[in-house]
C-alpha positions as CSV (number, residue, x, y, z in Angstrom):
1,X,15.4,15.1,19.5
2,X,17.9,13.0,21.3
3,X,18.7,9.5,19.9
4,X,21.4,7.0,20.1
5,X,23.6,7.6,17.0
6,X,24.1,3.8,16.8
7,X,20.4,3.5,16.1
8,X,20.7,5.3,12.8
9,X,23.7,3.1,11.9
10,X,21.9,0.0,12.9
11,X,18.9,0.9,10.7
12,X,21.2,1.6,7.7
13,X,23.1,-1.6,8.3
14,X,20.0,-3.7,8.3
15,X,18.6,-2.0,5.2
16,X,21.9,-2.4,3.3
17,X,21.7,-6.2,4.0
18,X,18.4,-6.4,2.1
19,X,17.9,-7.1,-1.6
20,X,17.0,-4.2,-3.8
21,X,13.4,-5.4,-3.9
22,X,13.2,-5.7,-0.1
23,X,14.7,-2.2,0.2
24,X,11.9,-0.8,-2.1
25,X,9.4,-2.5,0.2
26,X,10.9,-1.0,3.3
27,X,11.0,2.4,1.7
28,X,7.3,2.2,1.0
29,X,6.6,1.2,4.6
30,X,8.7,4.0,5.9
31,X,7.1,6.6,3.6
32,X,3.6,5.3,4.7
33,X,4.6,5.5,8.3
34,X,6.0,9.0,8.0
35,X,3.2,10.4,6.0
36,X,0.4,8.4,7.7
37,X,-0.8,6.8,4.5
38,X,-2.2,3.3,4.2
39,X,-0.6,0.9,1.7
40,X,-3.2,-0.5,-0.5
41,X,-0.9,-2.0,-3.1
42,X,-2.2,-5.6,-2.4
43,X,-5.8,-4.6,-3.1
44,X,-5.4,-4.9,-6.8
45,X,-4.1,-8.4,-6.4
46,X,-7.2,-9.7,-4.6
47,X,-9.9,-11.7,-6.5
48,X,-12.9,-9.6,-7.4
49,X,-15.2,-11.8,-5.3
50,X,-13.1,-11.0,-2.2
51,X,-13.1,-7.3,-2.9
52,X,-16.9,-7.3,-3.3
53,X,-17.3,-9.2,0.1
54,X,-14.9,-6.8,1.9
55,X,-16.7,-3.8,0.5
56,X,-20.0,-5.3,1.5
57,X,-18.7,-5.9,5.0
58,X,-17.4,-2.4,5.3
59,X,-20.8,-1.0,4.2
60,X,-22.6,-3.2,6.8
61,X,-20.2,-1.9,9.5
62,X,-20.9,1.7,8.5
63,X,-24.7,0.9,8.8
64,X,-24.1,-0.5,12.3
65,X,-24.9,-4.1,11.3
66,X,-22.2,-5.7,13.3
67,X,-21.9,-8.9,15.3
68,X,-19.3,-9.1,18.0
69,X,-16.8,-11.9,17.6
70,X,-17.8,-13.3,21.0
71,X,-21.4,-13.5,19.9
72,X,-20.5,-15.2,16.6
73,X,-18.4,-17.8,18.4
74,X,-21.1,-18.5,20.9
75,X,-23.7,-18.9,18.1
76,X,-21.4,-21.3,16.2
77,X,-20.6,-23.3,19.3
78,X,-24.3,-23.6,20.3
79,X,-25.4,-24.4,16.7
80,X,-22.9,-27.2,16.2
81,X,-22.7,-28.4,19.8
82,X,-19.0,-27.4,20.2
83,X,-17.4,-27.1,23.6
84,X,-14.4,-25.1,24.4
C-alpha cells in the first residue's frame, strides 16, 4: 500500500500536540474505525427518559412505523400555518 511518508508523520505530530485525555479519545476513535465497532460510551451518560424514547423509536422503526422527515415537516407546517 503506497502512501506519503509525510502523512504518517503529520498524524503523529497532530496526536502529540493533544492532551493525554484527547489522545485517549483519538485512540478510541481509531480503534473503533479499524475494528468497525460503534462507540457507545456516551449511552450511559444519557438520562433514562431519553434512553427509553430512543429505544422506543428504534423499535417503531424495526416495525416499519416510520414517518419521513418531509412528511413530518409538511404536517407541522400545515397544522400551524407555517410557510417556508
